[in-house]
C-alpha positions as CSV (number, residue, x, y, z in Angstrom):
1,M,-92.6,-121.1,190.8
2,S,-92.8,-118.5,193.6
3,M,-93.4,-114.8,192.8
4,I,-90.3,-112.5,192.7
5,G,-90.4,-108.8,192.8
6,I,-90.5,-105.6,194.9
7,T,-91.5,-106.1,198.5
8,S,-90.9,-102.5,199.8
9,Y,-89.7,-99.1,198.6
10,G,-88.3,-95.9,200.1
11,A,-87.0,-92.5,199.0
12,Y,-85.1,-89.5,200.3
13,I,-85.2,-85.9,199.0
14,P,-83.0,-83.3,200.8
15,W,-84.8,-80.7,202.9
16,H,-83.1,-77.8,201.1
17,R,-84.4,-76.6,197.7
18,M,-83.1,-73.9,195.5
19,D,-85.3,-71.8,193.2
20,R,-83.6,-71.8,189.8
21,Q,-84.1,-68.1,189.6
22,L,-81.1,-67.9,192.0
23,F,-78.9,-69.2,189.1
24,L,-80.2,-66.4,186.9
25,K,-79.4,-63.8,189.6
26,A,-75.9,-65.2,190.0
27,W,-74.9,-65.6,186.3
28,G,-77.6,-64.0,184.1
29,G,-78.8,-65.8,181.0
30,F,-81.8,-68.0,181.2
31,A,-83.3,-69.8,184.2
32,I,-85.1,-73.1,183.9
33,P,-88.5,-72.9,185.7
34,G,-89.0,-74.6,189.0
35,E,-86.5,-75.6,191.7
36,R,-84.0,-78.3,192.5
37,A,-83.1,-80.4,195.6
38,V,-79.8,-79.6,197.2
39,A,-78.1,-81.9,199.6
40,Y,-76.9,-80.1,202.8
41,Y,-73.2,-79.6,203.4
42,D,-73.1,-82.6,205.8
43,E,-74.8,-84.9,203.2
44,D,-73.4,-87.1,200.4
45,S,-74.5,-90.1,198.4
46,V,-73.9,-92.4,201.3
47,T,-75.9,-90.5,203.8
48,M,-78.8,-90.0,201.4
49,A,-78.8,-93.7,200.5
50,V,-79.0,-94.6,204.2
51,A,-82.0,-92.3,204.6
52,A,-83.8,-93.9,201.6
53,A,-82.9,-97.4,202.9
54,M,-84.2,-96.6,206.4
55,D,-87.5,-95.4,204.8
56,C,-87.7,-98.7,202.8
57,L,-87.0,-100.8,205.9
58,S,-89.1,-98.7,208.3
59,D,-91.3,-101.7,209.4
60,I,-89.0,-104.6,208.3
61,D,-86.5,-106.5,210.4
62,P,-83.1,-105.6,208.9
63,H,-81.8,-109.1,209.8
64,T,-84.0,-110.6,207.1
65,V,-82.0,-108.8,204.4
66,D,-79.4,-111.0,202.6
67,G,-77.6,-108.4,200.5
68,L,-77.1,-104.7,199.9
69,L,-76.3,-103.1,196.6
70,F,-75.4,-99.4,196.5
71,A,-75.7,-97.7,193.1
72,T,-74.2,-94.3,192.4
73,T,-72.0,-92.2,190.1
74,T,-70.8,-90.0,193.0
75,S,-69.2,-92.4,195.5
76,P,-67.1,-90.5,198.1
77,Y,-64.4,-93.2,197.6
78,K,-62.5,-94.4,194.6
79,E,-61.4,-97.4,196.6
80,K,-63.5,-98.4,199.7
81,L,-66.8,-100.2,199.8
82,C,-69.5,-97.7,200.9
83,S,-72.1,-100.5,201.1
84,A,-70.1,-102.1,204.0
85,T,-70.5,-98.8,205.9
86,M,-74.1,-98.6,205.1
87,A,-74.8,-102.3,206.1
88,L,-73.4,-101.6,209.6
89,T,-75.4,-98.3,209.8
90,L,-78.6,-100.0,208.8
91,R,-78.1,-102.9,211.3
92,L,-77.9,-105.5,208.6
93,R,-76.4,-109.0,209.3
94,R,-72.7,-109.5,209.0
95,D,-73.1,-112.6,206.7
96,L,-74.5,-110.8,203.7
97,R,-73.3,-109.7,200.3
98,T,-72.4,-106.0,199.8
99,A,-71.4,-104.3,196.6
100,D,-71.1,-100.8,195.1
101,I,-72.3,-100.5,191.5
102,T,-70.9,-97.3,190.0
103,S,-69.9,-95.3,186.9
104,S,-73.3,-95.5,185.1
105,L,-76.5,-93.5,185.2
106,R,-78.3,-96.9,185.0
107,S,-76.4,-98.4,187.9
108,G,-79.7,-98.5,189.9
109,T,-81.4,-100.7,187.3
110,T,-78.3,-102.7,186.9
111,A,-78.5,-103.4,190.6
112,V,-82.1,-104.4,190.2
113,G,-81.2,-106.9,187.6
114,L,-78.4,-108.4,189.7
115,A,-80.7,-108.6,192.7
116,L,-83.4,-110.4,190.7
117,D,-80.9,-113.0,189.5
118,A,-79.7,-113.6,193.1
119,V,-83.2,-114.1,194.3
120,A,-84.3,-116.2,191.4
121,S,-81.3,-118.5,191.8
122,G,-82.2,-119.2,195.4
123,R,-79.0,-117.8,196.8
124,S,-80.8,-114.9,198.5
125,D,-84.3,-114.3,199.7
126,S,-84.1,-110.6,200.1
127,I,-81.8,-107.9,198.5
128,L,-81.8,-104.2,199.4
129,I,-81.0,-101.8,196.6
130,T,-80.3,-98.1,197.2
131,A,-79.4,-95.6,194.5
132,S,-78.1,-92.1,195.3
133,D,-76.4,-89.3,193.5
134,M,-75.3,-85.6,194.0
135,R,-73.6,-84.8,190.7
136,L,-71.9,-81.5,189.9
137,A,-71.9,-79.5,186.7
138,P,-69.7,-76.5,185.9
139,P,-71.2,-73.3,187.3
140,S,-73.2,-70.9,185.1
141,G,-74.4,-73.6,182.7
142,M,-77.9,-75.0,182.2
143,T,-76.9,-78.5,183.4
144,E,-76.1,-77.0,186.8
145,Q,-79.7,-75.9,187.1
146,A,-81.0,-79.2,185.8
147,L,-79.3,-81.6,188.3
148,G,-80.7,-82.5,191.7
149,D,-79.8,-84.6,194.7
150,G,-81.7,-87.5,196.1
151,A,-81.9,-91.2,196.7
152,G,-84.3,-94.1,196.3
153,A,-84.4,-97.7,197.7
154,L,-86.1,-101.0,196.7
155,L,-86.3,-104.3,198.6
156,L,-86.5,-107.3,196.3
157,G,-87.6,-110.7,197.4
158,K,-90.2,-113.5,197.4
159,D,-92.4,-112.7,200.4
160,N,-95.1,-110.1,200.5
161,V,-94.3,-109.0,196.9
162,I,-96.1,-105.7,196.1
163,A,-95.0,-105.6,192.5
164,E,-94.1,-108.8,190.7
165,V,-91.4,-108.7,188.0
166,L,-92.9,-110.2,184.9
167,G,-89.8,-109.9,182.7
168,S,-86.8,-107.8,181.8
169,Y,-84.7,-106.7,178.8
170,S,-81.3,-105.0,178.6
171,I,-79.0,-103.6,175.9
172,S,-75.5,-102.2,175.9
173,D,-74.5,-99.1,173.9
174,E,-71.1,-97.5,173.6
175,L,-71.2,-93.8,173.2
176,A,-69.5,-91.0,175.2
177,A,-72.7,-89.0,175.8
178,T,-72.1,-87.9,179.4
179,W,-69.0,-88.8,181.4
180,R,-66.6,-87.8,184.2
181,G,-63.0,-88.7,184.0
182,E,-60.6,-89.7,186.8
183,S,-59.6,-86.2,187.6
184,D,-62.9,-84.4,186.8
185,T,-65.0,-82.7,189.4
186,F,-67.8,-81.8,187.0
187,I,-69.7,-84.0,184.5
188,R,-69.0,-83.5,180.8
189,S,-71.5,-83.9,177.9
190,W,-71.2,-84.0,174.1
191,E,-73.5,-82.1,171.8
192,D,-77.2,-82.9,171.7
193,R,-76.9,-84.4,168.2
194,M,-75.0,-87.3,169.8
195,T,-76.4,-87.4,173.4
196,M,-80.0,-87.2,172.2
197,D,-80.4,-88.2,168.6
198,E,-77.8,-91.0,168.4
199,S,-78.2,-92.3,171.9
200,Y,-81.2,-91.7,174.1
201,S,-83.8,-91.3,171.3
202,K,-82.7,-94.6,169.8
203,V,-81.6,-96.7,172.8
204,M,-84.7,-96.1,175.0
205,P,-87.2,-97.1,172.2
206,E,-85.1,-100.2,171.5
207,V,-85.1,-101.5,175.1
208,I,-88.8,-100.8,175.7
209,T,-89.8,-102.4,172.4
210,G,-87.6,-105.4,173.2
211,L,-89.2,-105.7,176.7
212,M,-92.7,-105.7,175.4
213,K,-91.9,-108.3,172.7
214,R,-90.2,-110.6,175.2
215,C,-93.1,-110.3,177.7
216,G,-95.9,-110.4,175.0
217,L,-97.3,-107.1,176.1
218,S,-98.4,-104.0,174.2
219,Q,-98.6,-100.3,175.1
220,K,-102.2,-100.4,176.2
221,D,-101.4,-103.1,178.9
222,F,-99.5,-100.6,181.1
223,A,-101.2,-98.4,183.6
224,S,-97.9,-96.5,184.2
225,V,-94.8,-96.0,182.2
226,V,-91.7,-95.0,184.1
227,F,-88.4,-94.2,182.5
228,D,-85.9,-91.5,183.3
229,P,-85.6,-88.4,181.1
230,P,-82.3,-87.0,179.6
231,S,-81.1,-83.5,180.4
232,D,-83.6,-82.2,177.8
233,V,-86.8,-83.6,179.5
234,R,-88.8,-82.8,176.3
235,R,-87.2,-85.8,174.7
236,H,-88.9,-88.0,177.2
237,G,-92.4,-87.1,176.0
238,R,-91.3,-87.4,172.4
239,V,-89.9,-90.9,172.8
240,A,-93.0,-92.0,174.7
241,G,-95.2,-90.6,171.9
242,E,-93.2,-92.3,169.2
243,L,-93.6,-95.6,171.1
244,G,-97.4,-95.2,171.1
245,F,-98.0,-94.4,174.8
246,E,-100.7,-92.0,175.8
247,P,-99.9,-89.0,178.0
248,A,-102.1,-90.4,180.8
249,Q,-99.9,-93.5,181.1
250,L,-96.7,-91.5,181.7
251,L,-95.4,-90.7,185.2
252,D,-94.6,-87.1,184.2
253,P,-90.9,-86.6,184.7
254,G,-91.5,-82.9,184.2
255,S,-93.2,-82.5,187.5
256,I,-90.3,-84.3,189.3
257,F,-87.8,-82.4,187.3
258,M,-89.5,-79.1,188.2
259,T,-89.5,-79.9,191.9
260,V,-86.2,-81.8,192.5
261,G,-84.2,-82.0,189.2
262,L,-82.4,-84.9,187.5
263,L,-81.3,-87.3,190.3
264,G,-78.7,-89.3,188.3
265,S,-78.7,-93.0,189.0
266,A,-81.5,-92.5,191.5
267,M,-83.9,-90.9,189.0
268,S,-85.6,-93.9,187.6
269,I,-86.0,-95.6,191.1
270,V,-87.4,-92.4,192.6
271,M,-89.8,-92.2,189.7
272,L,-90.8,-95.8,190.3
273,V,-91.4,-95.0,194.0
274,A,-93.7,-92.2,193.0
275,A,-95.6,-94.5,190.6
276,L,-96.0,-97.2,193.3
277,E,-97.3,-94.6,195.8
278,Q,-100.4,-94.2,193.5
279,A,-100.6,-97.7,192.0
280,K,-103.5,-100.1,192.4
281,P,-103.5,-103.9,192.5
282,G,-103.5,-105.3,189.0
283,D,-101.7,-102.3,187.5
284,K,-98.8,-103.1,185.1
285,I,-95.8,-100.7,185.3
286,L,-93.1,-100.4,182.7
287,F,-89.9,-99.4,184.4
288,A,-86.7,-98.5,182.5
289,S,-83.4,-96.6,182.8
290,Y,-80.8,-95.3,180.4
291,G,-77.0,-95.0,180.5
292,N,-74.6,-96.5,177.9
293,G,-77.4,-98.8,177.0
294,A,-80.6,-99.4,178.9
295,D,-82.5,-101.7,181.2
296,A,-86.3,-102.3,181.2
297,F,-88.6,-104.3,183.5
298,A,-92.3,-105.1,183.4
299,L,-94.0,-105.1,186.8
300,Q,-97.5,-106.1,188.0
301,V,-98.8,-104.6,191.2
302,T,-100.3,-107.1,193.7
303,D,-102.9,-107.0,196.4
304,A,-100.0,-106.8,199.0
305,I,-99.4,-103.2,198.2
306,Q,-102.5,-102.3,200.2
307,N,-100.9,-103.8,203.3
308,L,-97.6,-102.0,202.9
309,G,-96.9,-99.8,206.0
310,E,-96.5,-96.1,205.8
311,R,-93.5,-94.7,204.0
312,R,-92.3,-91.1,203.5
313,G,-91.4,-92.0,200.0
314,F,-91.4,-89.3,197.3
315,K,-94.6,-87.6,198.1
316,R,-94.0,-86.8,201.7
317,H,-90.4,-85.7,201.2
318,I,-91.6,-83.3,198.5
319,E,-94.0,-81.7,201.0
320,S,-91.2,-81.0,203.5
321,K,-88.7,-78.4,202.4
322,R,-86.8,-75.1,203.1
323,M,-86.0,-72.7,200.3
324,M,-82.3,-71.6,200.2
325,R,-81.5,-68.0,200.5
326,S,-78.7,-67.6,197.9
327,Y,-76.7,-69.3,195.3
328,N,-73.6,-68.6,197.4
329,D,-74.8,-71.2,199.9
330,Y,-74.7,-73.8,197.2
331,L,-71.1,-72.9,196.3
332,R,-70.0,-73.0,199.9
333,W,-71.7,-76.3,200.7
334,R,-70.2,-78.0,197.6
335,D,-66.7,-76.5,198.3
336,I,-66.7,-75.1,194.7
337,V,-65.0,-71.8,195.8
338,P,-62.2,-71.5,198.4
339,L,-63.3,-69.7,201.5
340,D,-61.4,-67.8,204.3
341,Q,-60.8,-70.2,207.2
342,A,-61.7,-69.5,210.8
343,R,-58.8,-68.5,213.0
344,R,-58.7,-71.8,215.0
345,P,-56.2,-74.5,215.8
346,D,-56.0,-77.2,213.3
347,R,-58.4,-80.1,213.9
348,G,-56.8,-83.4,214.8
349,H,-56.5,-86.2,212.3
350,I,-59.1,-88.9,212.0
351,S,-58.0,-91.9,214.0
352,V,-58.6,-95.0,211.8
353,A,-58.1,-97.2,214.9
354,A,-60.6,-95.3,217.0
355,N,-63.1,-95.3,214.2
356,W,-62.8,-99.1,213.9
357,R,-63.1,-99.7,217.7
358,E,-66.2,-97.5,218.0
359,R,-67.8,-98.4,214.7
360,Y,-70.9,-99.9,216.2
361,V,-71.4,-96.9,218.5
362,D,-70.6,-94.2,215.9
363,L,-72.1,-95.7,212.7
364,G,-74.9,-97.9,214.2
365,L,-75.8,-95.5,217.1
366,W,-75.7,-98.4,219.6
367,G,-75.9,-97.7,223.3
368,I,-76.7,-99.9,226.3
369,K,-79.7,-100.8,228.4
370,C,-79.4,-101.8,232.1
371,R,-80.7,-105.4,232.6
372,Q,-81.5,-104.5,236.2
373,C,-83.6,-101.4,235.9
374,G,-84.1,-101.0,232.1
375,T,-82.4,-97.6,231.8
376,P,-80.9,-96.9,228.4
377,Q,-77.7,-94.9,228.1
378,Y,-75.8,-93.4,225.2
379,D,-72.8,-91.7,226.7
380,Y,-70.2,-92.2,224.0
381,G,-68.7,-89.9,221.3
382,A,-68.8,-86.3,222.5
383,M,-69.5,-87.3,226.1
384,T,-66.7,-89.7,226.9
385,T,-64.2,-92.0,225.2
386,A,-64.5,-94.8,227.7
387,P,-67.3,-97.4,227.8
388,V,-70.0,-97.0,230.5
389,R,-69.7,-99.8,233.1
390,V,-72.0,-98.5,235.8
391,C,-75.8,-97.8,235.4
392,A,-76.6,-94.1,236.0
393,V,-79.8,-95.0,237.9
394,C,-79.3,-98.2,239.9
395,Q,-75.5,-98.4,239.8
396,A,-75.5,-102.0,238.6
397,V,-72.0,-102.8,237.2
398,D,-71.3,-104.4,233.9
399,D,-74.9,-105.7,233.5
400,F,-76.1,-104.3,230.1
401,E,-77.6,-105.3,226.8
402,D,-77.2,-103.6,223.4
403,Y,-79.8,-100.9,222.7
404,N,-80.2,-99.0,219.4
405,F,-81.0,-95.3,219.3
406,A,-81.0,-94.8,215.5
407,R,-84.8,-94.9,215.1
408,R,-85.7,-93.3,218.4
409,T,-87.2,-89.9,218.5
410,A,-86.2,-87.4,221.1
411,T,-86.9,-83.9,222.5
412,V,-84.5,-81.0,223.0
413,F,-83.6,-80.6,226.7
414,S,-81.2,-77.7,226.1
415,Y,-79.3,-76.1,223.1
416,T,-76.8,-73.5,222.0
417,Q,-76.4,-71.6,218.8
418,D,-72.7,-70.9,218.3
419,M,-71.7,-68.1,215.9
420,L,-68.0,-68.5,216.6
421,S,-67.6,-72.2,215.9
422,P,-66.5,-72.9,212.3
423,S,-69.6,-74.0,210.3
424,L,-70.6,-73.9,206.6
425,D,-74.0,-72.8,207.6
426,P,-73.7,-70.7,210.8
427,P,-74.7,-70.8,213.6
428,A,-73.5,-74.2,214.7
429,S,-76.5,-75.7,216.5
430,V,-75.9,-78.2,219.3
431,A,-78.5,-79.8,221.6
432,M,-78.7,-82.0,224.6
433,I,-81.6,-84.4,223.7
434,D,-83.7,-86.8,225.7
435,F,-84.6,-89.9,223.8
436,K,-88.1,-91.3,224.3
437,G,-87.8,-94.4,226.4
438,G,-84.7,-93.1,228.1
439,G,-81.2,-91.9,227.3
440,R,-79.7,-88.5,227.1
441,S,-76.7,-87.2,225.0
442,L,-75.3,-84.3,223.1
443,F,-75.7,-84.1,219.3
444,D,-75.3,-81.5,216.5
445,L,-78.5,-80.3,215.0
446,T,-79.0,-80.3,211.2
447,D,-81.7,-79.4,208.7
448,R,-83.0,-76.9,211.2
449,D,-84.1,-73.2,211.1
450,P,-82.0,-71.6,213.9
451,D,-84.9,-69.3,214.7
452,Q,-87.3,-72.3,215.2
453,V,-85.1,-74.3,217.6
454,E,-86.5,-74.5,221.1
455,V,-86.6,-76.5,224.3
456,G,-89.1,-79.4,224.0
457,M,-88.8,-79.5,220.2
458,E,-89.2,-83.1,218.8
459,V,-86.2,-84.4,216.8
460,E,-85.2,-87.6,215.0
461,M,-81.8,-89.0,214.2
462,T,-80.2,-88.8,210.8
463,F,-76.9,-90.2,209.5
464,R,-74.5,-87.4,208.3
465,K,-70.9,-86.6,207.3
466,V,-69.2,-84.7,210.1
467,F,-65.5,-84.5,209.1
468,F,-63.2,-85.1,206.1
469,D,-59.5,-85.8,206.5
470,R,-56.8,-87.3,204.3
471,G,-59.4,-88.9,202.0
472,L,-61.5,-90.3,204.8
473,N,-65.1,-89.4,205.7
474,N,-66.1,-89.4,209.3
475,Y,-69.8,-90.3,209.6
476,F,-71.9,-89.9,212.7
477,W,-75.5,-89.2,213.6
478,K,-77.1,-85.8,214.1
479,A,-80.5,-84.7,215.3
480,R,-83.0,-82.8,213.2
481,P,-86.6,-81.6,213.6
482,I,-88.9,-84.4,212.6
483,R,-89.7,-84.2,208.9
484,C,-93.1,-84.8,207.3
């Protein structure tokens, strides 16, 4: 029987971080030590998932992927498949399975289980899983400080497996510990006696013990133990100790919690990515996640992990950050408080028809390349609404092939910083950029320090949310200074 397991991984942590002391300054009371990751105003669970998936597929042909599963508790839509948008953005094939797995903090590991079943059955050779969350808690509480934003991605398959799945075990548990109703903006939680004592502290030991029994493994067999913590991260260590694991075996969730916070459905997968970054061939990893029950997996790292190409993963994203100036920025970016609107004409409605016509150009960042002289062009979107028919260099007519700009780096040719344009983080930064290999176009700049923008600055493309209208999100690509 062929080996089945993880063949690649990726992660994404937002550039912006907030020192938890800012919560103390805003509301008083007590501040949890450390900082938390905060998605920018133009990010959401979809854009972060795309970023993690791009990291995971950085040196992999996207056409080899047979399916995409998107796990989240904070989908921007109640009815619309986000994974379909992501599949086009990631340049995946049209003949693949897409699904959104929602409503549970363990939706990421649920997706892992479904992907393993699909690969084991022979119906698929490679399934991409991405988990992403940006949960909101009521202002002034401790939960608001504890949460963080981020995404993780895993590619499961049979070829070049870096971590074989030896076995799995799952249980279901009905308890209203943490939830968010149909009309709720913020998550709700019951008292610790229920959420900790009657749920997490009983369910997690049950699933881990069940996994070890099924696989014939004991505590000493694992080099790393990875399972997500509850809102009280101290319970994680207590559960691990009661199960008989040594502190040296644990991927310390405290360090992740102190630097990015609790990442919702992405937490366990991001923790696994951090463990794989430091794993050695032969290591066994226990991987588990909790949420109205729990899932657990036993993994064994293979020699192939030494040949995995470079990833930004967790470690390199952590090293790249900008500290936020105030708690008010967080309130503004999340639309938690109403703000005075700029005195400008109302923006036109999103055209569903135009979005559909230009979906490959807007979501996939596809341009054209002249077959005669090899000149790439991206002259859509802000530049013109009509397709280019004449090469800008050799004037050849209607003789082009598709050319993708999404992974191309570029340099700033010229830019402007607009203090009058409506922006949730003024000034609005816009740049004309020259892609390496050819192509010039105008894009918004994001994740930038306005004082550091300059002509000749190297930038990369990032998928972002640009407009919200009548329940629809308009997604497009922006340029940002190269991270890491």
